[in-house]
TORPA-4810 file (N, C-alpha, C, O; in nm, 3 decimals):
<nodes>
NODE_1_2.192_1.680_6.019_2.283_1.618_5.907_2.267_1.684_5.796_2.152_1.696_5.752_M
NODE_2_2.375_1.738_5.727_2.410_1.793_5.586_2.380_1.665_5.493_2.457_1.570_5.505_F
NODE_3_2.274_1.657_5.399_2.252_1.601_5.287_2.199_1.630_5.203_2.078_1.650_5.200_K
NODE_4_2.324_1.644_5.054_2.293_1.684_4.932_2.287_1.567_4.816_2.355_1.466_4.824_F
NODE_5_2.196_1.594_4.707_2.209_1.529_4.604_2.313_1.569_4.496_2.352_1.684_4.514_D
NODE_6_2.368_1.507_4.388_2.472_1.618_4.301_2.431_1.694_4.291_2.483_1.788_4.351_L
NODE_7_2.306_1.724_4.212_2.243_1.854_4.170_2.260_1.967_4.264_2.275_2.074_4.204_R
NODE_8_2.261_1.978_4.400_2.255_2.082_4.474_2.398_2.113_4.494_2.418_2.233_4.511_V
NODE_9_2.532_2.014_4.496_2.680_2.038_4.497_2.702_2.129_4.361_2.761_2.236_4.352_W
NODE_10_2.629_2.043_4.245_2.695_2.107_4.113_2.659_2.261_4.140_2.741_2.348_4.110_F
NODE_11_2.507_2.301_4.209_2.498_2.423_4.194_2.556_2.547_4.270_2.546_2.667_4.245_L
NODE_12_2.620_2.481_4.371_2.711_2.556_4.479_2.810_2.582_4.401_2.836_2.690_4.347_L
NODE_13_2.875_2.468_4.394_3.029_2.479_4.310_2.993_2.585_4.199_3.062_2.686_4.192_V
NODE_14_2.903_2.568_4.123_2.902_2.665_4.006_2.862_2.800_4.050_2.884_2.897_3.977_G
NODE_15_2.814_2.810_4.142_2.774_2.962_4.174_2.910_3.014_4.194_2.956_3.110_4.130_F
NODE_16_2.988_2.932_4.307_3.128_3.002_4.352_3.225_3.044_4.224_3.290_3.147_4.205_V
NODE_17_3.206_2.911_4.135_3.324_2.932_4.047_3.288_3.043_3.934_3.379_3.098_3.871_S
NODE_18_3.146_3.074_3.910_3.132_3.198_3.811_3.152_3.331_3.894_3.157_3.429_3.820_I
NODE_19_3.162_3.358_4.018_3.196_3.452_4.084_3.332_3.504_4.091_3.374_3.618_4.070_V
NODE_20_3.407_3.369_4.133_3.563_3.383_4.116_3.606_3.395_3.961_3.704_3.460_3.923_L
NODE_21_3.523_3.327_3.883_3.631_3.366_3.711_3.556_3.478_3.692_3.639_3.549_3.635_L
NODE_22_3.461_3.540_3.700_3.408_3.680_3.634_3.500_3.772_3.675_3.555_3.856_3.604_V
NODE_23_3.522_3.745_3.844_3.616_3.874_3.871_3.769_3.851_3.834_3.841_3.950_3.841_G
NODE_24_3.820_3.740_3.797_3.934_3.716_3.777_3.977_3.753_3.615_4.090_3.791_3.585_L
NODE_25_3.874_3.735_3.527_3.894_3.749_3.392_3.828_3.854_3.320_3.850_3.869_3.200_F
NODE_26_3.742_3.932_3.390_3.696_4.060_3.308_3.785_4.166_3.291_3.865_4.200_3.378_M
NODE_27_3.773_4.219_3.183_3.879_4.350_3.164_3.828_4.450_3.264_3.712_4.458_3.303_P
NODE_28_3.951_4.542_3.308_3.911_4.639_3.404_3.817_4.747_3.398_3.757_4.815_3.481_D
NODE_29_3.823_4.740_3.266_3.723_4.891_3.214_3.600_4.809_3.244_3.506_4.885_3.265_E
NODE_30_3.571_4.704_3.252_3.406_4.680_3.305_3.404_4.704_3.477_3.485_4.656_3.556_F
NODE_31_3.277_4.801_3.510_3.273_4.828_3.651_3.212_4.726_3.692_3.159_4.644_3.618_D
NODE_32_3.215_4.721_3.817_3.145_4.622_3.932_2.973_4.614_3.886_2.914_4.506_3.890_D
NODE_33_2.927_4.699_3.857_2.752_4.681_3.812_2.774_4.600_3.717_2.710_4.496_3.731_V
NODE_34_2.858_4.604_3.596_2.829_4.543_3.459_2.882_4.401_3.490_2.822_4.303_3.445_Y
NODE_35_3.005_4.389_3.573_3.048_4.237_3.636_2.956_4.150_3.696_2.943_4.029_3.674_R
NODE_36_2.875_4.239_3.796_2.753_4.169_3.853_2.648_4.124_3.769_2.590_4.023_3.807_S
NODE_37_2.612_4.177_3.664_2.503_4.171_3.563_2.522_4.052_3.467_2.429_3.982_3.425_G
NODE_38_2.661_4.034_3.435_2.713_3.920_3.410_2.710_3.776_3.463_2.698_3.663_3.414_I
NODE_39_2.725_3.820_3.563_2.748_3.721_3.662_2.584_3.673_3.683_2.578_3.566_3.743_R
NODE_40_2.478_3.717_3.653_2.361_3.709_3.677_2.307_3.633_3.580_2.235_3.534_3.593_Q
NODE_41_2.348_3.689_3.476_2.324_3.618_3.316_2.360_3.466_3.305_2.285_3.376_3.269_I
NODE_42_2.487_3.457_3.341_2.557_3.289_3.352_2.488_3.210_3.450_2.432_3.103_3.427_L
NODE_43_2.498_3.287_3.588_2.411_3.182_3.673_2.261_3.134_3.648_2.222_3.024_3.687_F
NODE_44_2.178_3.225_3.581_2.049_3.179_3.564_2.064_3.073_3.486_1.972_2.992_3.505_L
NODE_45_2.184_3.022_3.364_2.145_2.929_3.329_2.207_2.775_3.380_2.221_2.668_3.320_T
NODE_46_2.238_2.822_3.525_2.253_2.702_3.613_2.112_2.674_3.688_2.073_2.560_3.716_L
NODE_47_2.035_2.802_3.717_1.930_2.788_3.823_1.829_2.739_3.788_1.770_2.652_3.852_I
NODE_48_1.775_2.808_3.631_1.649_2.791_3.598_1.593_2.640_3.581_1.477_2.602_3.603_I
NODE_49_1.722_2.552_3.531_1.681_2.403_3.499_1.695_2.319_3.634_1.665_2.199_3.636_P
NODE_50_1.749_2.395_3.763_1.722_2.286_3.881_1.590_2.374_3.957_1.509_2.314_4.028_L
NODE_51_1.583_2.473_3.940_1.418_2.527_4.004_1.301_2.494_3.973_1.208_2.476_4.051_F
NODE_52_1.299_2.481_3.814_1.203_2.423_3.747_1.169_2.280_3.752_1.077_2.232_3.686_S
NODE_53_1.238_2.220_3.824_1.260_2.053_3.818_1.152_2.034_3.964_1.159_2.078_4.078_S
NODE_54_1.059_1.952_3.895_0.960_1.940_4.035_1.008_1.829_4.113_0.946_1.791_4.213_Q
NODE_55_1.126_1.769_4.070_1.167_1.701_4.169_1.222_1.767_4.298_1.206_1.717_4.409_K
NODE_56_1.287_1.879_4.277_1.357_1.977_4.351_1.267_2.038_4.493_1.293_2.072_4.608_M
NODE_57_1.175_2.031_4.424_1.035_2.102_4.500_0.960_2.041_4.590_0.941_1.922_4.565_L
NODE_58_0.912_2.082_4.685_0.802_2.032_4.778_0.686_2.100_4.876_0.681_2.102_4.999_I
NODE_59_0.598_2.154_4.780_0.505_2.193_4.823_0.525_2.386_4.852_0.457_2.450_4.932_G
NODE_60_0.635_2.443_4.763_0.716_2.564_4.799_0.712_2.604_4.629_0.818_2.654_4.591_L
NODE_61_0.622_2.592_4.539_0.657_2.573_4.385_0.657_2.760_4.401_0.614_2.830_4.493_K
NODE_62_0.731_2.802_4.259_0.707_2.957_4.219_0.573_3.006_4.217_0.514_2.899_4.224_P
NODE_63_0.512_3.066_4.213_0.387_3.109_4.194_0.363_3.271_4.208_0.448_3.344_4.260_N
NODE_64_0.259_3.312_4.165_0.260_3.474_4.152_0.188_3.536_4.294_0.184_3.657_4.315_S
NODE_65_0.128_3.428_4.393_0.034_3.460_4.485_0.151_3.543_4.603_0.269_3.572_4.581_R
NODE_66_0.097_3.558_4.691_0.166_3.596_4.812_0.077_3.567_4.946_-0.006_3.650_4.982_V
NODE_67_0.095_3.469_5.004_0.060_3.387_5.145_0.070_3.497_5.258_0.165_3.571_5.283_S
NODE_68_-0.056_3.487_5.320_0.011_3.565_5.511_0.057_3.641_5.487_0.164_3.645_5.547_N
NODE_69_0.033_3.779_5.378_0.093_3.900_5.379_0.056_3.969_5.516_0.148_4.038_5.559_I
NODE_70_-0.035_3.967_5.580_-0.041_4.046_5.701_0.075_4.023_5.784_0.116_4.121_5.845_R
NODE_71_0.147_3.893_5.801_0.262_3.901_5.862_0.412_3.957_5.835_0.510_3.965_5.910_Y
NODE_72_0.391_3.995_5.694_0.512_4.028_5.620_0.500_4.175_5.572_0.597_4.233_5.523_I
NODE_73_0.388_4.228_5.586_0.347_4.372_5.559_0.452_4.462_5.606_0.531_4.507_5.522_A
NODE_74_0.465_4.498_5.749_0.540_4.553_5.839_0.659_4.532_5.782_0.701_4.631_5.722_P
NODE_75_0.734_4.431_5.779_0.860_4.428_5.732_0.855_4.462_5.618_0.960_4.522_5.597_F
NODE_76_0.794_4.459_5.528_0.776_4.506_5.392_0.838_4.686_5.388_0.938_4.738_5.340_F
NODE_77_0.729_4.732_5.459_0.775_4.866_5.481_0.889_4.935_5.528_0.955_5.028_5.480_F
NODE_78_0.900_4.849_5.662_1.071_4.882_5.748_1.157_4.862_5.630_1.229_4.960_5.611_F
NODE_79_1.172_4.771_5.550_1.279_4.766_5.486_1.263_4.852_5.353_1.372_4.871_5.299_L
NODE_80_1.178_4.897_5.300_1.151_5.018_5.209_1.213_5.164_5.246_1.278_5.245_5.179_L
NODE_81_1.172_5.165_5.366_1.239_5.303_5.486_1.414_5.241_5.463_1.501_5.296_5.396_F
NODE_82_1.422_5.166_5.509_1.571_5.134_5.539_1.658_5.179_5.422_1.753_5.258_5.428_Y
NODE_83_1.613_5.119_5.319_1.689_5.135_5.177_1.656_5.249_5.126_1.734_5.282_5.037_A
NODE_84_1.558_5.337_5.150_1.556_5.511_5.136_1.632_5.572_5.218_1.668_5.684_5.182_S
NODE_85_1.678_5.523_5.346_1.749_5.631_5.446_1.877_5.588_5.412_1.958_5.681_5.417_V
NODE_86_1.927_5.475_5.379_2.051_5.449_5.350_2.112_5.498_5.276_2.227_5.538_5.297_R
NODE_87_2.011_5.514_5.103_2.020_5.559_4.986_2.058_5.689_4.994_2.135_5.734_4.909_S
NODE_88_2.002_5.781_5.114_1.999_5.923_5.106_2.145_5.963_5.150_2.162_6.083_5.170_D
NODE_89_2.254_5.880_5.168_2.376_5.927_5.177_2.470_5.928_5.073_2.584_5.966_5.101_Y
NODE_90_2.440_5.891_4.947_2.513_5.882_4.825_2.449_5.990_4.766_2.328_6.003_4.789_F
NODE_91_2.514_6.082_4.682_2.463_6.165_4.584_2.448_6.099_4.437_2.537_6.023_4.400_N
NODE_92_2.344_6.124_4.357_2.313_6.046_4.233_2.354_6.114_4.115_2.362_6.055_4.007_F
NODE_93_2.381_6.235_4.129_2.397_6.355_4.069_2.510_6.321_3.924_2.537_6.400_3.833_G
NODE_94_2.552_6.207_3.937_2.676_6.151_3.831_2.602_6.036_3.745_2.644_5.985_3.641_T
NODE_95_2.515_6.016_3.794_2.405_5.879_3.749_2.273_5.930_3.622_2.203_6.030_3.638_W
NODE_96_2.265_5.864_3.536_2.173_5.858_3.452_2.050_5.778_3.527_2.054_5.702_3.624_S
NODE_97_1.922_5.829_3.435_1.809_5.734_3.485_1.809_5.621_3.463_1.756_5.547_3.546_V
NODE_98_1.879_5.555_3.325_1.887_5.427_3.295_1.999_5.370_3.341_2.002_5.247_3.334_Y
NODE_99_2.092_5.426_3.386_2.190_5.366_3.459_2.125_5.288_3.580_2.120_5.167_3.602_Y
NODE_100_2.071_5.407_3.659_2.020_5.378_3.765_1.880_5.280_3.790_1.839_5.236_3.897_T
NODE_101_1.835_5.266_3.684_1.742_5.143_3.683_1.805_5.042_3.645_1.758_4.935_3.686_L
NODE_102_1.935_5.032_3.553_1.998_4.902_3.544_2.066_4.855_3.664_2.068_4.733_3.684_F
NODE_103_2.135_4.952_3.766_2.181_4.911_3.895_2.053_4.849_3.972_2.074_4.746_4.037_V
NODE_104_1.954_4.890_3.972_1.837_4.839_4.053_1.791_4.725_4.015_1.743_4.646_4.096_L
NODE_105_1.800_4.695_3.863_1.768_4.583_3.815_1.863_4.462_3.808_1.833_4.346_3.780_L
NODE_106_1.959_4.502_3.832_2.092_4.379_3.872_2.070_4.366_4.022_2.082_4.249_4.058_V
NODE_107_2.043_4.445_4.114_2.060_4.435_4.254_1.922_4.327_4.273_1.925_4.228_4.347_C
NODE_108_1.810_4.366_4.194_1.713_4.241_4.249_1.765_4.137_4.172_1.733_4.038_4.237_Y
NODE_109_1.822_4.101_4.079_1.814_3.965_4.014_1.943_3.875_4.092_1.945_3.752_4.099_A
NODE_110_2.043_3.966_4.148_2.119_3.904_4.241_2.035_3.831_4.358_2.033_3.710_4.383_Q
NODE_111_1.965_3.936_4.423_1.906_3.917_4.511_1.817_3.788_4.473_1.840_3.681_4.530_S
NODE_112_1.738_3.798_4.397_1.635_3.692_4.357_1.719_3.554_4.306_1.660_3.446_4.314_L
NODE_113_1.820_3.558_4.268_1.904_3.417_4.229_1.934_3.372_4.361_1.898_3.259_4.395_I
NODE_114_2.004_3.453_4.448_2.022_3.396_4.576_1.952_3.321_4.686_1.997_3.249_4.774_E
NODE_115_1.781_3.371_4.647_1.673_3.351_4.736_1.650_3.228_4.643_1.639_3.133_4.721_E
NODE_116_1.640_3.192_4.544_1.632_3.072_4.458_1.716_2.981_4.511_1.668_2.873_4.543_I
NODE_117_1.868_3.007_4.534_1.914_2.909_4.574_1.902_2.875_4.719_1.874_2.758_4.743_V
NODE_118_1.917_2.954_4.818_1.900_2.935_4.954_1.770_2.919_5.020_1.764_2.860_5.128_F
NODE_119_1.668_2.966_4.964_1.518_2.954_5.004_1.462_2.853_4.939_1.413_2.750_4.987_R
NODE_120_1.473_2.901_4.786_1.394_2.802_4.693_1.412_2.693_4.691_1.317_2.615_4.693_G
NODE_121_1.561_2.642_4.684_1.621_2.535_4.658_1.643_2.406_4.784_1.598_2.295_4.808_I
NODE_122_1.740_2.501_4.839_1.769_2.436_4.960_1.689_2.403_5.057_1.702_2.292_5.109_L
NODE_123_1.586_2.497_5.101_1.513_2.488_5.197_1.413_2.381_5.141_1.383_2.285_5.212_I
NODE_124_1.356_2.399_5.001_1.300_2.223_4.965_1.357_2.139_4.963_1.300_2.030_4.973_N
NODE_125_1.468_2.144_4.954_1.528_2.042_4.924_1.584_1.943_5.086_1.611_1.823_5.082_H
NODE_126_1.592_2.022_5.204_1.583_1.968_5.303_1.456_1.922_5.333_1.446_1.808_5.379_Y
NODE_127_1.332_2.007_5.311_1.215_1.943_5.352_1.196_1.796_5.299_1.165_1.696_5.363_L
NODE_128_1.228_1.812_5.135_1.209_1.655_5.084_1.282_1.569_5.147_1.233_1.457_5.163_K
NODE_129_1.414_1.595_5.198_1.470_1.511_5.269_1.424_1.448_5.423_1.478_1.353_5.480_R
NODE_130_1.340_1.507_5.459_1.270_1.466_5.568_1.317_1.563_5.697_1.299_1.517_5.810_G
NODE_131_1.378_1.703_5.680_1.391_1.757_5.781_1.303_1.817_5.839_1.194_1.810_5.783_L
NODE_132_1.308_1.895_5.961_1.170_1.990_5.985_1.199_2.133_5.972_1.318_2.168_5.974_N
NODE_133_1.116_2.212_5.959_1.152_2.320_5.890_1.242_2.427_5.964_1.292_2.513_5.892_V
NODE_134_1.274_2.434_6.129_1.362_2.492_6.180_1.521_2.424_6.121_1.613_2.497_6.083_W
NODE_135_1.526_2.317_6.123_1.674_2.252_6.079_1.685_2.316_5.940_1.786_2.376_5.902_R
NODE_136_1.557_2.298_5.856_1.626_2.332_5.706_1.652_2.480_5.728_1.772_2.506_5.718_S
NODE_137_1.574_2.582_5.756_1.596_2.719_5.793_1.752_2.714_5.824_1.839_2.762_5.752_V
NODE_138_1.771_2.648_5.943_1.923_2.671_5.999_2.023_2.624_5.903_2.118_2.699_5.876_M
NODE_139_2.013_2.507_5.848_2.117_2.495_5.741_2.118_2.581_5.636_2.228_2.617_5.594_Y
NODE_140_2.010_2.625_5.580_2.033_2.705_5.473_2.088_2.828_5.500_2.176_2.873_5.427_S
NODE_141_2.044_2.896_5.606_2.103_3.033_5.658_2.228_2.996_5.675_2.303_3.073_5.615_S
NODE_142_2.300_2.884_5.748_2.436_2.902_5.775_2.540_2.896_5.677_2.653_2.944_5.684_L
NODE_143_2.476_2.817_5.566_2.528_2.799_5.427_2.534_2.936_5.344_2.627_2.972_5.273_L
NODE_144_2.402_3.013_5.370_2.417_3.125_5.325_2.534_3.241_5.378_2.596_3.321_5.308_F
NODE_145_2.541_3.226_5.494_2.643_3.335_5.569_2.797_3.277_5.527_2.895_3.345_5.498_G
NODE_146_2.786_3.139_5.533_2.932_3.060_5.523_2.986_3.130_5.336_3.098_3.171_5.307_G
NODE_147_2.872_3.123_5.246_2.928_3.163_5.116_2.971_3.339_5.118_3.035_3.395_5.028_L
NODE_148_2.927_3.395_5.225_2.989_3.523_5.200_3.143_3.516_5.250_3.220_3.608_5.219_H
NODE_149_3.187_3.410_5.326_3.350_3.392_5.368_3.444_3.393_5.224_3.565_3.408_5.234_L
NODE_150_3.378_3.376_5.086_3.459_3.371_4.974_3.515_3.496_4.967_3.614_3.514_4.895_I
NODE_151_3.461_3.594_5.036_3.557_3.735_4.997_3.675_3.747_5.092_3.719_3.856_5.128_A
NODE_152_3.717_3.642_5.127_3.836_3.645_5.204_3.974_3.599_5.085_4.095_3.622_5.085_L
NODE_153_3.885_3.528_4.999_3.983_3.523_4.869_4.039_3.664_4.783_4.137_3.669_4.708_V
NODE_154_3.965_3.751_4.813_3.983_3.893_4.741_4.080_3.957_4.857_4.117_4.071_4.831_G
NODE_155_4.119_3.911_4.955_4.181_3.987_5.055_4.131_4.122_5.105_4.188_4.229_5.126_K
NODE_156_4.005_4.081_5.117_3.898_4.187_5.215_3.962_4.195_5.348_4.059_4.121_5.368_S
NODE_157_3.923_4.274_5.441_3.944_4.267_5.547_3.876_4.168_5.628_3.754_4.170_5.644_D
NODE_158_3.959_4.074_5.683_3.883_3.936_5.790_3.783_4.015_5.872_3.682_3.946_5.868_P
NODE_159_3.760_4.110_5.937_3.693_4.099_6.044_3.556_4.177_5.972_3.448_4.179_6.031_V
NODE_160_3.573_4.238_5.847_3.458_4.318_5.794_3.415_4.175_5.751_3.293_4.161_5.761_S
NODE_161_3.475_4.075_5.711_3.387_3.963_5.601_3.317_3.865_5.716_3.219_3.791_5.705_V
NODE_162_3.395_3.890_5.823_3.338_3.784_5.907_3.201_3.852_6.000_3.133_3.778_6.070_I
NODE_163_3.175_3.991_5.990_3.052_4.019_6.003_3.002_4.043_5.891_2.898_4.099_5.927_N
NODE_164_3.000_4.041_5.794_2.919_4.038_5.704_2.849_3.903_5.702_2.728_3.897_5.680_Q
NODE_165_2.930_3.783_5.727_2.880_3.669_5.727_2.786_3.650_5.837_2.670_3.623_5.809_S
NODE_166_2.825_3.661_5.971_2.713_3.697_6.077_2.611_3.750_6.037_2.518_3.672_6.056_L
NODE_167_2.567_3.871_5.975_2.478_3.937_5.938_2.419_3.860_5.824_2.298_3.864_5.805_I
NODE_168_2.495_3.795_5.751_2.428_3.735_5.673_2.318_3.608_5.700_2.209_3.594_5.645_A
NODE_169_2.386_3.514_5.809_2.318_3.413_5.872_2.191_3.496_5.947_2.084_3.435_5.943_I
NODE_170_2.188_3.628_6.016_2.051_3.657_6.060_1.946_3.695_5.982_1.825_3.689_6.008_M
NODE_171_2.027_3.753_5.840_1.897_3.809_5.733_1.863_3.691_5.667_1.756_3.680_5.608_L
NODE_172_1.960_3.587_5.674_1.908_3.436_5.607_1.800_3.402_5.677_1.690_3.419_5.626_G
NODE_173_1.811_3.351_5.796_1.679_3.343_5.901_1.545_3.416_5.887_1.437_3.358_5.894_I
NODE_174_1.559_3.540_5.868_1.451_3.623_5.811_1.405_3.619_5.714_1.285_3.646_5.702_F
NODE_175_1.498_3.577_5.588_1.406_3.580_5.473_1.347_3.443_5.454_1.247_3.419_5.387_L
NODE_176_1.433_3.339_5.532_1.368_3.217_5.510_1.201_3.207_5.561_1.110_3.146_5.503_S
NODE_177_1.194_3.290_5.691_1.081_3.323_5.715_0.972_3.414_5.666_0.854_3.410_5.701_G
NODE_178_1.039_3.510_5.565_0.941_3.569_5.470_0.889_3.464_5.347_0.779_3.479_5.295_V
NODE_179_0.978_3.364_5.312_0.999_3.278_5.208_0.838_3.157_5.239_0.738_3.130_5.172_F
NODE_180_0.889_3.116_5.368_0.792_3.023_5.446_0.658_3.072_5.421_0.573_3.017_5.351_L
NODE_181_0.645_3.204_5.498_0.497_3.221_5.490_0.428_3.271_5.399_0.308_3.248_5.384_C
NODE_182_0.523_3.372_5.303_0.484_3.421_5.177_0.455_3.298_5.083_0.361_3.318_5.006_T
NODE_183_0.513_3.182_5.074_0.525_3.104_4.937_0.542_3.156_4.802_0.488_3.119_4.697_R
NODE_184_0.643_3.264_4.828_0.624_3.354_4.698_0.770_3.405_4.688_0.785_3.519_4.734_N
NODE_185_0.902_3.335_4.629_0.999_3.361_4.593_1.036_3.487_4.543_1.144_3.533_4.580_I
NODE_186_0.962_3.555_4.460_0.971_3.668_4.413_0.941_3.793_4.495_0.998_3.898_4.467_Y
NODE_187_0.868_3.787_4.579_0.847_3.861_4.690_0.985_3.878_4.790_1.038_3.987_4.807_M
NODE_188_1.023_3.775_4.840_1.144_3.718_4.918_1.266_3.778_4.850_1.354_3.824_4.923_T
NODE_189_1.282_3.784_4.717_1.392_3.817_4.648_1.362_3.971_4.645_1.460_4.037_4.610_G
NODE_190_1.230_4.058_4.678_1.242_4.216_4.686_1.290_4.227_4.812_1.386_4.302_4.829_L
NODE_191_1.237_4.161_4.914_1.316_4.186_5.055_1.449_4.209_5.071_1.511_4.295_5.133_F
NODE_192_1.480_4.122_5.009_1.646_4.109_4.994_1.699_4.201_4.897_1.820_4.222_4.895_H
NODE_193_1.618_4.263_4.812_1.710_4.360_4.733_1.687_4.496_4.806_1.756_4.593_4.778_A
NODE_194_1.577_4.501_4.911_1.592_4.617_4.966_1.708_4.627_5.091_1.763_4.729_5.132_F
NODE_195_1.719_4.548_5.116_1.889_4.512_5.217_2.004_4.568_5.132_2.075_4.655_5.183_V
NODE_196_2.030_4.523_4.997_2.117_4.518_4.930_2.129_4.654_4.847_2.241_4.692_4.815_N
NODE_197_2.021_4.725_4.813_2.032_4.871_4.747_2.126_4.950_4.782_2.199_5.001_4.698_I
NODE_198_2.138_4.973_4.914_2.260_5.057_4.982_2.372_5.017_4.932_2.435_5.107_4.877_P
NODE_199_2.424_4.908_4.931_2.560_4.840_4.902_2.579_4.874_4.747_2.671_4.948_4.713_T
NODE_200_2.493_4.822_4.657_2.493_4.856_4.531_2.510_5.003_4.490_2.589_5.022_4.398_Y
NODE_201_2.457_5.098_4.537_2.462_5.235_4.528_2.586_5.295_4.562_2.610_5.411_4.529_F
NODE_202_2.670_5.221_4.628_2.802_5.269_4.719_2.916_5.169_4.605_3.029_5.153_4.650_K
NODE_203_2.890_5.116_4.487_2.977_5.056_4.409_3.027_5.163_4.319_3.136_5.153_4.263_I
NODE_204_2.952_5.262_4.306_3.035_5.374_4.197_3.099_5.490_4.319_3.020_5.533_4.403_D
NODE_205_3.229_5.529_4.322_3.272_5.598_4.405_3.231_5.747_4.429_3.238_5.818_4.530_E
NODE_206_3.185_5.772_4.293_3.130_5.918_4.290_3.040_5.940_4.332_3.009_6.059_4.344_N
NODE_207_2.942_5.829_4.380_2.800_5.871_4.445_2.838_5.890_4.578_2.768_5.981_4.620_T
NODE_208_2.920_5.846_4.675_2.958_5.869_4.820_2.959_5.996_4.857_3.000_6.079_4.777_K
NODE_209_2.912_6.035_4.986_2.915_6.149_5.040_3.010_6.137_5.144_2.948_6.107_5.246_I
NODE_210_3.126_6.146_5.166_3.210_6.166_5.293_3.126_6.202_5.412_3.054_6.302_5.414_E
NODE_211_3.141_6.102_5.525_3.109_6.160_5.647_3.228_6.106_5.737_3.303_6.010_5.719_T
NODE_212_3.221_6.194_5.834_3.373_6.201_5.967_3.304_6.076_6.078_3.194_6.047_6.123_A
NODE_213_3.427_6.031_6.085_3.412_5.883_6.176_3.540_5.899_6.297_3.654_5.939_6.275_S
NODE_214_3.499_5.867_6.393_3.595_5.818_6.473_3.596_5.688_6.579_3.496_5.642_6.633_A
NODE_215_3.723_5.645_6.596_3.733_5.496_6.667_3.641_5.526_6.779_3.606_5.639_6.812_P
NODE_216_3.594_5.383_6.850_3.505_5.404_6.965_3.629_5.408_7.102_3.611_5.468_7.208_L
NODE_217_3.768_5.319_7.059_3.840_5.304_7.159_3.970_5.349_7.112_3.989_5.378_6.994_F
NODE_218_4.059_5.354_7.203_4.212_5.362_7.141_4.279_5.219_7.113_4.367_5.216_7.027_E
NODE_219_4.247_5.118_7.170_4.255_5.012_7.126_4.218_4.947_7.031_4.118_4.877_7.050_S
NODE_220_4.274_4.944_6.913_4.238_4.871_6.777_4.144_4.721_6.818_4.041_4.687_6.759_P
NODE_221_4.201_4.655_6.917_4.135_4.544_6.929_3.979_4.527_6.989_3.890_4.446_6.964_F
NODE_222_3.988_4.645_7.083_3.836_4.682_7.163_3.769_4.708_7.039_3.684_4.636_6.987_L
NODE_223_3.829_4.850_6.983_3.730_4.899_6.879_3.691_4.812_6.750_3.599_4.847_6.676_D
NODE_224_3.761_4.705_6.729_3.712_4.591_6.667_3.574_4.525_6.705_3.466_4.522_6.645_I
NODE_225_3.616_4.470_6.828_3.517_4.393_6.930_3.383_4.514_6.937_3.270_4.469_6.918_I
NODE_226_3.393_4.613_6.955_3.278_4.700_7.002_3.207_4.755_6.814_3.103_4.818_6.801_A
NODE_227_3.260_4.729_6.744_3.225_4.779_6.626_3.150_4.628_6.573_3.036_4.657_6.538_S
NODE_228_3.168_4.525_6.561_3.112_4.395_6.560_2.996_4.409_6.624_2.898_4.396_6.550_S
NODE_229_2.972_4.436_6.756_2.885_4.385_6.834_2.769_4.487_6.815_2.653_4.460_6.847_L
NODE_230_2.814_4.620_6.755_2.703_4.726_6.736_2.640_4.681_6.601_2.522_4.704_6.577_I
NODE_231_2.723_4.615_6.514_2.661_4.592_6.393_2.557_4.454_6.409_2.451_4.440_6.348_L
NODE_232_2.610_4.366_6.498_2.496_4.271_6.529_2.389_4.318_6.595_2.273_4.294_6.563_I
NODE_233_2.423_4.384_6.687_2.288_4.441_6.772_2.194_4.522_6.686_2.079_4.538_6.728_L
NODE_234_2.239_4.588_6.539_2.132_4.648_6.481_2.072_4.551_6.377_1.958_4.561_6.330_I
NODE_235_2.166_4.456_6.347_2.106_4.399_6.240_2.008_4.217_6.323_1.958_4.121_6.266_Y
NODE_236_2.024_4.253_6.481_1.967_4.117_6.562_1.805_4.130_6.543_1.732_4.032_6.557_S
NODE_237_1.754_4.266_6.508_1.621_4.233_6.502_1.537_4.159_6.392_1.427_4.110_6.419_P
NODE_238_1.589_4.152_6.273_1.600_4.049_6.171_1.596_3.910_6.226_1.510_3.830_6.191_S
NODE_239_1.703_3.879_6.324_1.690_3.747_6.367_1.584_3.696_6.418_1.546_3.582_6.393_L
NODE_240_1.503_3.811_6.527_1.399_3.800_6.576_1.282_3.782_6.504_1.204_3.692_6.535_F
NODE_241_1.259_3.856_6.410_1.158_3.874_6.319_1.166_3.732_6.220_1.069_3.703_6.150_A
NODE_242_1.278_3.658_6.223_1.285_3.581_6.128_1.219_3.425_6.226_1.159_3.325_6.185_G
NODE_243_1.251_3.453_6.326_1.215_3.314_6.410_1.020_3.340_6.430_0.929_3.257_6.431_F
NODE_244_1.018_3.474_6.442_0.865_3.501_6.483_0.825_3.441_6.349_0.754_3.341_6.364_W
NODE_245_0.853_3.478_6.209_0.782_3.428_6.111_0.803_3.280_6.104_0.698_3.218_6.120_L
NODE_246_0.906_3.208_6.086_0.918_3.077_6.087_0.823_2.988_6.190_0.761_2.885_6.164_V
NODE_247_0.829_3.051_6.300_0.742_3.024_6.393_0.556_3.008_6.367_0.479_2.942_6.437_S
NODE_248_0.533_3.065_6.283_0.421_3.028_6.203_0.380_2.931_6.131_0.263_2.896_6.110_K
NODE_249_0.497_2.877_6.084_0.464_2.799_5.979_0.465_2.648_6.043_0.520_2.631_6.152_V
NODE_250_0.412_2.552_5.983_0.379_2.440_6.054_0.449_2.342_5.923_0.460_2.365_5.802_K
NODE_251_0.488_2.227_6.007_0.593_2.139_5.920_0.496_2.062_5.829_0.536_2.018_5.722_D
NODE_252_0.366_2.045_5.873_0.292_1.968_5.809_0.233_2.006_5.685_0.184_1.930_5.602_Q
NODE_253_0.244_2.175_5.676_0.213_2.233_5.542_0.281_2.250_5.418_0.262_2.329_5.325_S
NODE_254_0.386_2.136_5.439_0.461_2.119_5.292_0.452_1.978_5.252_0.515_1.927_5.159_F
NODE_255_0.365_1.917_5.334_0.345_1.786_5.266_0.258_1.791_5.115_0.238_1.687_5.052_D
</nodes>
């Protein structure tokens, strides 16, 4: 059962409102990276008071220690490799070092904010309400995936948005496992940033290197289905890795 107190509803509504309002009212000369940076600054004013409230937390407070590092170390290096390989498809000759660092900083800031909301606050909130670990993880991951559907407001391709939402649910379960095992929201944010880095580097059209692609089937419907299944299969290991990490966590460890 979904149970929220008013602060969590306020946070979710505030998050969606900031995303939509910045997109609607920012001048056209601001590129997407600067828009994203402004969103992070605005949203931090909402997130910090809630996350620092002791009433919102149960056994998973922000800290600089990383627990159970042996469980997450292989995934750390795999995601670092993933970010490096995916980023090789782009040409950064048009970027300065400072702008590249700014993009990386904005990417980490957004990733950390999302982790604070969906893992740090929501999972803690569900655990405090008495839900077990598995239900807490599933509810927060479903909300994480559902939030990606707001891209439909911007008239994005519906199939692409739905695929992204499904992938977000799988990644949400994995990141929940990382958070619960490590007890460290900053490390979880770094994992999330590795996944997001290639997307951020695609923001600038000048960095793209064009690659040839051809449809899998002549039928557009079959091509859409096949492409969606391939994406799900590619990201499915994150789902199983998440289940494995969550299985290492016991409910009583959050008392």
